[in-house]
C-alpha positions as CSV (number, residue, x, y, z in Angstrom):
1,M,-2.8,33.2,44.9
2,P,-2.6,29.7,43.6
3,D,0.1,27.3,44.6
4,I,3.2,27.3,42.3
5,E,3.8,23.7,40.8
6,T,7.2,22.0,41.7
7,A,9.4,21.4,38.8
8,G,8.5,17.7,38.8
9,D,4.8,18.3,38.6
10,A,5.3,20.9,35.9
11,L,7.0,18.3,33.7
12,A,4.5,15.6,34.1
13,P,2.3,16.7,31.1
14,L,5.2,16.0,28.7
15,A,5.3,12.4,29.7
16,I,1.6,12.1,29.3
17,A,1.5,13.7,25.9
18,A,4.4,11.5,24.7
19,A,2.6,8.3,25.9
20,Q,-0.7,9.2,24.4
21,G,0.8,10.4,21.2
22,E,2.6,7.1,20.8
23,A,-0.7,5.1,21.6
24,Y,-2.7,7.1,19.1
25,R,-0.2,6.5,16.2
26,R,-0.2,2.7,17.0
27,R,-4.0,2.8,16.9
28,I,-4.4,4.8,13.8
29,A,-1.9,2.8,11.8
30,A,-3.9,-0.4,12.4
31,A,-7.3,1.0,12.3
32,A,-9.8,-0.7,10.0
33,T,-12.0,2.4,9.9
34,T,-11.3,6.0,11.0
35,P,-14.6,7.8,11.9
36,V,-14.3,11.3,13.1
37,D,-16.5,13.6,15.3
38,T,-17.8,16.8,13.5
39,Y,-16.8,20.3,14.4
40,G,-20.0,20.9,16.3
41,E,-19.6,17.8,18.4
42,V,-16.1,18.7,19.3
43,L,-17.1,22.3,19.9
44,A,-19.9,21.3,22.4
45,R,-17.3,19.5,24.5
46,F,-14.9,22.4,24.7
47,A,-17.3,25.3,24.8
48,G,-17.7,27.2,28.1
49,P,-16.6,30.3,29.9
50,L,-12.9,31.2,30.4
51,P,-11.8,29.6,33.8
52,E,-11.4,32.0,36.6
53,Q,-8.8,29.8,38.2
54,G,-6.0,27.8,36.5
55,S,-5.6,24.1,37.0
56,D,-2.8,21.6,36.9
57,G,-1.0,20.7,33.6
58,E,-1.6,17.0,34.0
59,S,-5.3,17.2,34.1
60,I,-5.4,19.8,31.4
61,I,-3.5,17.5,28.9
62,R,-5.7,14.5,29.8
63,E,-8.8,16.5,29.3
64,L,-7.4,17.8,25.9
65,I,-6.8,14.2,24.8
66,D,-10.3,13.0,26.0
67,K,-12.2,15.8,24.3
68,A,-10.2,16.2,21.1
69,E,-8.9,12.8,19.9
70,S,-12.3,11.6,18.5
71,G,-12.3,14.7,16.4
72,I,-8.8,14.1,15.0
73,R,-8.8,13.5,11.2
74,A,-6.7,10.4,10.4
75,T,-4.3,12.2,8.1
76,T,-1.4,10.0,9.5
77,G,-3.2,6.9,8.7
78,P,-2.3,4.7,5.6
79,R,-5.6,5.4,3.7
80,F,-5.8,9.1,3.8
81,F,-6.1,10.5,0.2
82,G,-8.1,13.6,0.7
83,W,-5.4,16.1,0.2
84,V,-1.7,16.0,-0.5
85,I,-0.7,15.4,3.1
86,G,2.3,13.4,4.3
87,N,2.4,11.0,7.2
88,S,4.2,13.2,9.8
89,H,6.8,10.4,10.2
90,P,7.5,9.4,13.8
91,T,11.2,10.3,13.5
92,G,10.2,13.8,12.3
93,V,7.6,14.1,15.1
94,A,10.2,13.1,17.8
95,A,12.5,15.8,16.5
96,D,9.7,18.2,16.5
97,W,8.7,17.3,20.2
98,L,12.4,18.0,21.1
99,T,12.1,21.3,19.1
100,S,9.2,22.3,21.3
101,A,10.9,21.1,24.5
102,W,14.1,23.0,23.7
103,G,12.1,26.1,23.0
104,Q,14.4,27.6,20.5
105,N,13.5,30.8,18.6
106,A,15.4,30.2,15.3
107,A,15.8,34.0,14.7
108,N,19.6,34.2,14.6
109,V,22.8,32.3,15.2
110,V,23.3,33.8,18.7
111,A,19.8,33.0,19.9
112,A,19.8,29.5,18.5
113,P,23.3,28.3,17.4
114,A,22.3,24.5,17.2
115,A,19.0,25.3,15.3
116,S,20.9,27.7,12.9
117,A,23.7,25.1,12.2
118,V,21.4,22.1,11.8
119,E,19.2,24.1,9.4
120,A,22.2,25.1,7.3
121,V,23.2,21.4,6.9
122,A,19.6,20.3,6.1
123,C,19.2,23.0,3.5
124,E,22.4,21.8,1.7
125,W,21.2,18.4,1.8
126,L,17.8,19.4,0.3
127,L,19.4,21.2,-2.7
128,D,21.5,18.1,-3.3
129,L,18.5,15.8,-3.0
130,L,16.3,17.8,-5.4
131,G,19.1,18.5,-8.0
132,L,18.9,22.2,-7.5
133,P,21.8,24.7,-7.8
134,A,24.1,24.4,-4.9
135,E,24.5,28.3,-4.7
136,A,20.7,28.7,-4.1
137,S,19.5,30.0,-0.8
138,V,16.8,28.2,1.3
139,G,14.2,29.7,3.6
140,V,12.5,27.2,5.9
141,V,8.9,28.5,6.2
142,S,5.6,27.2,7.2
143,G,4.6,25.6,3.9
144,A,4.4,26.2,0.1
145,T,1.9,29.0,0.4
146,V,4.6,31.1,2.3
147,A,7.4,29.6,0.1
148,N,5.8,31.0,-3.0
149,F,5.2,34.3,-1.3
150,V,8.9,34.5,-0.4
151,C,10.1,33.4,-3.8
152,L,7.8,35.9,-5.6
153,A,9.1,38.6,-3.2
154,A,12.6,37.9,-4.3
155,A,11.4,37.8,-7.9
156,R,9.7,41.2,-7.5
157,S,12.8,42.7,-5.9
158,E,15.1,41.5,-8.7
159,V,13.0,42.4,-11.8
160,L,12.4,45.8,-10.4
161,R,16.1,46.2,-9.5
162,R,17.0,45.4,-13.1
163,A,14.5,48.3,-14.0
164,G,16.3,50.7,-11.8
165,W,13.8,50.5,-8.9
166,D,14.4,49.7,-5.2
167,V,11.1,48.2,-4.1
168,E,12.3,47.5,-0.5
169,S,12.9,51.2,0.0
170,D,10.5,53.0,-2.3
171,G,7.5,50.5,-2.4
172,L,5.3,50.1,-5.5
173,F,4.0,53.6,-5.8
174,G,5.4,54.9,-9.0
175,A,7.3,51.7,-9.7
176,P,7.5,50.2,-13.2
177,E,4.6,47.7,-13.9
178,V,5.5,44.2,-13.1
179,R,3.8,41.7,-15.5
180,V,2.9,38.3,-14.1
181,L,2.4,35.3,-16.4
182,I,0.6,32.2,-15.0
183,G,-0.9,29.0,-16.3
184,A,-4.7,28.6,-16.5
185,N,-4.6,25.7,-13.9
186,A,-2.3,27.3,-11.3
187,H,-2.9,26.6,-7.7
188,A,-4.9,29.1,-5.5
189,T,-2.2,29.8,-3.1
190,V,0.0,31.4,-5.8
191,F,-2.6,34.0,-6.3
192,S,-2.5,34.6,-2.6
193,G,1.2,35.5,-2.8
194,L,0.5,37.9,-5.7
195,K,-2.2,39.5,-3.6
196,Y,0.1,39.9,-0.5
197,L,2.8,41.5,-2.6
198,G,0.7,44.1,-4.2
199,L,0.9,42.6,-7.7
200,G,-2.7,41.7,-7.8
201,A,-4.3,38.3,-7.9
202,K,-6.3,39.2,-11.0
203,R,-3.8,41.4,-12.8
204,V,-2.1,38.5,-14.5
205,R,-1.7,37.3,-18.0
206,T,-3.1,33.7,-18.1
207,V,-1.3,31.3,-20.3
208,A,-3.2,28.5,-22.0
209,T,-2.7,24.9,-20.8
210,D,-3.3,21.5,-22.3
211,D,-6.0,18.9,-21.3
212,L,-3.9,18.0,-18.0
213,G,-3.1,21.6,-17.1
214,R,0.4,21.9,-18.5
215,I,1.4,25.3,-19.8
216,L,1.5,25.5,-23.7
217,P,5.0,26.7,-24.7
218,A,3.6,28.5,-27.8
219,D,1.2,30.7,-25.7
220,F,3.9,31.2,-23.1
221,A,6.2,32.6,-25.8
222,L,3.4,34.8,-27.1
223,A,2.8,36.1,-23.7
224,L,6.5,36.9,-23.1
225,S,6.5,38.9,-26.4
226,E,3.6,41.1,-25.4
227,Y,5.6,43.1,-22.8
228,A,9.2,44.2,-22.6
229,G,9.2,45.4,-18.9
230,P,9.7,43.5,-15.6
231,T,8.1,40.0,-15.9
232,I,7.5,37.3,-13.5
233,A,6.4,33.8,-15.0
234,I,4.9,31.2,-12.7
235,A,5.0,27.5,-13.6
236,Q,4.1,24.5,-11.5
237,S,5.5,21.0,-10.7
238,G,2.4,18.9,-9.6
239,Q,-0.9,20.2,-10.8
240,I,-3.2,19.7,-7.9
241,C,-5.7,17.7,-9.7
242,T,-3.6,15.8,-12.4
243,G,-0.2,15.8,-10.8
244,V,1.5,16.9,-14.0
245,S,4.5,19.3,-14.3
246,D,5.0,22.1,-16.9
247,P,7.5,21.5,-19.7
248,F,10.4,23.2,-18.1
249,L,12.9,22.3,-20.7
250,E,10.9,24.5,-23.1
251,L,9.6,27.2,-20.8
252,A,13.0,28.0,-19.0
253,P,15.0,29.1,-22.1
254,L,12.1,31.2,-23.4
255,A,11.9,33.0,-19.9
256,K,15.7,33.5,-19.8
257,A,15.7,34.9,-23.3
258,A,13.0,37.4,-22.4
259,G,14.7,38.4,-19.1
260,A,11.8,37.1,-17.1
261,W,12.1,35.5,-13.7
262,L,10.7,31.9,-13.8
263,H,9.3,30.7,-10.5
264,V,8.1,27.1,-9.9
265,D,5.3,26.2,-7.5
266,G,6.4,22.8,-6.7
267,A,4.6,22.1,-3.6
268,F,4.7,18.2,-4.1
269,G,5.6,17.6,-7.7
270,M,9.1,18.6,-7.7
271,W,9.8,15.7,-5.3
272,A,9.8,13.6,-8.5
273,N,13.2,15.1,-9.1
274,A,14.5,13.1,-6.3
275,S,13.7,9.8,-8.0
276,P,15.9,8.5,-10.8
277,A,12.9,6.7,-12.2
278,L,10.6,9.8,-12.2
279,K,12.9,12.8,-12.7
280,H,12.0,12.9,-16.5
281,L,8.7,14.3,-15.3
282,T,10.4,17.4,-14.1
283,A,13.1,17.6,-16.6
284,G,14.6,21.2,-16.8
285,I,13.2,22.2,-13.4
286,E,16.6,23.1,-12.2
287,Q,16.8,26.0,-14.8
288,A,14.1,28.1,-13.1
289,D,15.1,31.1,-10.8
290,S,13.1,29.9,-7.7
291,W,11.1,27.1,-6.3
292,G,8.6,26.7,-3.5
293,T,7.9,23.3,-2.0
294,D,6.6,21.5,1.1
295,G,8.3,19.3,3.7
296,H,5.1,18.2,5.2
297,K,4.1,16.6,2.0
298,W,6.6,14.2,0.5
299,L,9.4,14.7,3.1
300,Q,6.9,13.5,5.7
301,T,7.9,16.1,8.3
302,P,5.3,17.2,10.8
303,Y,3.3,20.3,10.1
304,D,4.3,22.9,9.4
305,C,7.3,22.8,7.0
306,G,8.1,24.3,3.6
307,F,11.1,25.5,1.6
308,A,11.6,28.8,-0.4
309,I,14.5,28.2,-2.7
310,V,16.0,31.0,-4.7
311,R,18.9,30.8,-7.2
312,D,19.9,34.4,-6.6
313,A,20.6,34.4,-2.9
314,E,21.3,38.2,-2.9
315,A,17.6,38.9,-4.2
316,H,16.4,36.5,-1.5
317,R,18.2,38.4,1.3
318,R,17.3,41.8,-0.1
319,A,13.5,40.8,0.0
320,M,13.5,39.2,3.4
321,A,16.3,40.3,5.7
322,V,15.6,42.2,8.8
323,S,18.1,44.2,11.0
324,A,18.0,45.9,14.3
325,S,20.7,47.0,16.7
326,Y,19.7,44.4,19.3
327,L,20.0,41.6,16.7
328,P,23.6,40.4,16.5
329,P,24.7,39.9,12.9
330,A,25.9,36.5,11.7
331,S,29.7,36.2,10.6
332,D,30.7,35.5,7.1
333,L,31.0,31.9,8.1
334,E,27.5,31.6,9.6
335,R,24.1,31.3,8.0
336,D,21.5,33.5,9.6
337,P,18.2,31.6,9.3
338,S,15.9,34.7,9.5
339,T,17.6,36.2,6.5
340,Y,15.5,34.1,4.1
341,V,12.1,34.1,5.8
342,P,9.4,36.7,6.6
343,E,9.3,35.9,10.3
344,L,11.9,37.0,12.9
345,S,10.5,34.8,15.7
346,R,9.9,31.3,14.4
347,R,10.0,27.6,15.1
348,A,13.3,25.7,14.7
349,R,11.9,23.7,11.7
350,G,15.4,22.5,10.7
351,F,15.6,19.9,13.4
352,S,12.7,17.8,11.9
353,V,14.0,18.4,8.3
354,W,17.4,17.1,9.3
355,A,16.0,14.2,11.0
356,M,13.8,13.1,8.1
357,L,16.5,13.5,5.6
358,K,18.7,11.4,7.9
359,Q,16.0,8.9,8.4
360,L,15.3,8.4,4.6
361,G,18.5,9.3,2.8
362,R,18.6,9.8,-0.9
363,T,17.4,6.2,-1.8
364,G,14.8,6.3,0.9
365,V,13.1,9.4,-0.5
366,A,13.2,8.0,-4.1
367,A,11.7,4.7,-2.9
368,M,8.9,6.4,-1.0
369,V,7.9,8.7,-3.9
370,E,8.1,5.7,-6.3
371,Q,5.9,3.5,-4.1
372,D,3.4,6.2,-3.7
373,V,3.2,6.7,-7.4
374,A,2.9,3.0,-8.0
375,V,0.1,2.8,-5.5
376,A,-1.7,5.7,-7.1
377,Q,-1.5,3.9,-10.6
378,Q,-2.6,0.7,-9.1
379,M,-5.6,2.4,-7.6
380,A,-6.5,4.3,-10.7
381,A,-6.5,1.2,-12.7
382,G,-8.6,-0.8,-10.2
383,I,-11.2,1.9,-9.8
384,A,-11.4,2.6,-13.5
385,V,-12.7,-0.8,-14.4
386,I,-15.7,-0.5,-11.9
387,P,-18.9,-0.3,-14.0
388,G,-20.2,3.2,-14.3
389,V,-16.9,4.8,-13.3
390,E,-14.8,7.1,-15.6
391,L,-11.1,7.7,-15.1
392,I,-10.6,11.4,-15.9
393,C,-6.9,11.5,-16.0
394,P,-4.1,8.9,-15.6
395,A,-1.9,8.8,-12.5
396,E,1.2,10.2,-14.0
397,L,2.4,11.0,-10.5
398,N,0.4,10.7,-7.3
399,Q,-2.9,12.3,-8.3
400,F,-5.8,11.1,-10.3
401,M,-9.5,11.9,-10.8
402,I,-12.7,9.8,-11.0
403,R,-16.3,10.5,-12.0
404,F,-19.2,8.4,-11.4
405,G,-22.3,7.8,-13.6
406,A,-20.4,7.3,-17.0
407,G,-22.8,7.9,-19.9
408,L,-25.3,10.0,-17.8
409,S,-25.7,13.7,-18.1
410,A,-22.9,16.0,-16.7
411,E,-25.4,17.3,-14.0
412,E,-26.3,13.7,-13.0
413,G,-22.6,12.8,-12.9
414,D,-21.8,15.6,-10.6
415,H,-24.5,14.5,-8.3
416,L,-23.5,10.9,-8.2
417,T,-19.8,11.8,-7.9
418,L,-20.5,14.0,-4.8
419,A,-22.8,11.4,-3.3
420,T,-20.1,8.7,-3.7
421,V,-17.4,10.9,-2.1
422,A,-19.8,11.5,0.8
423,Q,-20.4,7.8,1.1
424,V,-16.7,6.9,1.2
425,Q,-16.2,9.5,3.9
426,E,-19.1,8.1,5.9
427,D,-17.8,4.5,5.6
428,A,-14.5,5.8,7.0
429,V,-12.4,3.0,5.5
430,A,-10.4,5.6,3.6
431,F,-10.7,9.4,3.4
432,I,-11.1,10.8,-0.2
433,G,-12.3,14.3,-1.1
434,A,-13.9,16.0,-4.1
435,S,-12.8,18.8,-6.4
436,Q,-13.8,20.5,-9.6
437,W,-12.0,20.0,-12.8
438,R,-12.9,21.9,-15.9
439,G,-16.3,22.8,-14.4
440,R,-17.3,19.3,-13.2
441,W,-17.1,17.5,-9.9
442,V,-14.6,14.7,-9.6
443,M,-13.3,12.4,-6.8
444,R,-9.7,13.5,-6.4
445,I,-7.3,11.0,-5.0
446,S,-3.9,11.9,-3.6
447,V,-1.3,9.4,-2.5
448,C,1.5,11.1,-0.4
449,S,2.1,9.0,2.7
450,I,5.0,6.8,3.5
451,A,2.6,4.7,5.5
452,T,0.5,3.8,2.3
453,T,1.1,0.2,0.9
454,P,-0.3,-1.5,-2.1
455,E,-2.6,-3.5,0.2
456,D,-4.0,-0.1,1.4
457,G,-4.5,0.8,-2.2
458,A,-6.4,-2.4,-2.8
459,I,-8.5,-2.0,0.4
460,T,-9.4,1.6,-0.9
461,V,-10.4,0.4,-4.3
462,E,-12.9,-2.0,-2.7
463,A,-14.1,0.8,-0.4
464,V,-14.8,3.0,-3.4
465,R,-16.6,0.1,-5.1
466,A,-18.8,-0.5,-2.1
467,A,-19.7,3.2,-1.7
468,W,-20.6,3.5,-5.4
469,E,-22.8,0.4,-5.2
470,T,-24.5,1.9,-2.1
471,V,-25.2,5.2,-4.0
472,Q,-26.6,3.3,-7.0
473,A,-28.9,1.3,-4.7
474,C,-30.3,4.5,-3.3
475,R,-31.1,6.2,-6.6
């Protein structure tokens, strides 16, 4: 039998991880380039048979750092623009480290009183910050994918209840048909939620959108008029390629008049509502029935963190609550965190949410969002004047798209765009990804980090220029 470690030895890995984590963040913040090993290179270092004997924690953590760190994508660096990923702010990370050390299971108020109380306060602050109804309920989940799922579960419950059907008890067999309306440029994760809920990823009525992906109110009204039964309509705030939001001031009254539940996939776009200078972009969003958004995007919390927000708290509880004789119920004065999420056992994410809201405050969140938008607009303007480059959409928020090979055939433009994206990634001054928009490949740039400065934007413009010149020289 192996020796049992003493308490002091057992805790040594915590100090090593803290020191190395701090050292990494200092390096990555100042790194001129951020090359990363491939999956295959990392796999080769870790591959091998399961150890027959265990080893000490200190050497395990040192080995993990040594073998993994060169394969860590610099998502916390100031020039990461590949996806909408926040900075994992050090204050949130520190709170998250404590969350792990405290080892709380945020299942109920008895198991985790501090986690439950802190989450309750953080959720109140979140509603206030985003300008959403104070009576709304909030489930702190893993991200916008699960947030959308939870909100759509509440929507399914309520629209079927109005039709006289208890879906939680009786399921969907024999239930009235639930019609789902969704914009033509909705995010893929919303369709995942529909799949999980038995509503069908393909059994939707697609609503036409404009050139930037906004739902057209006229077609939305037509779609609502086509069916008088239970209806869920899904809008979005922050189209993944263009960053635009749907016209909620027009859509919400139409949905309400038709008795439809209006859900907003606001993974990142609805954070514009926290900015006095930008909230006109999300005007009317507070009139919806539910909202899904991320914390690990523009709130800069560590992964994973998202929020399922529902105006009708009873519908939310009905769809999610779990009970058992061994689970002590919360009192009328207590908020049970598991009532609003699909998990019973789960991480106490509220600590890092509270920490980041405390760190930034109302004005700090607004300033961060506004700076990222300003940097995105600066970058779009700088890249758009490079010869042979075409700006596909303006940076209304924090997203914009670029194509290379202006004036050439669509096929050649696709080839040159993908080649330029690959060159930017190889040069490793900044990380930018590719996406398809209306059937054509584009370079898609997302600015979502509190670490990104105007100087980082200028450096990235020059990195894109250099990559494009390299690609042209190789033609």
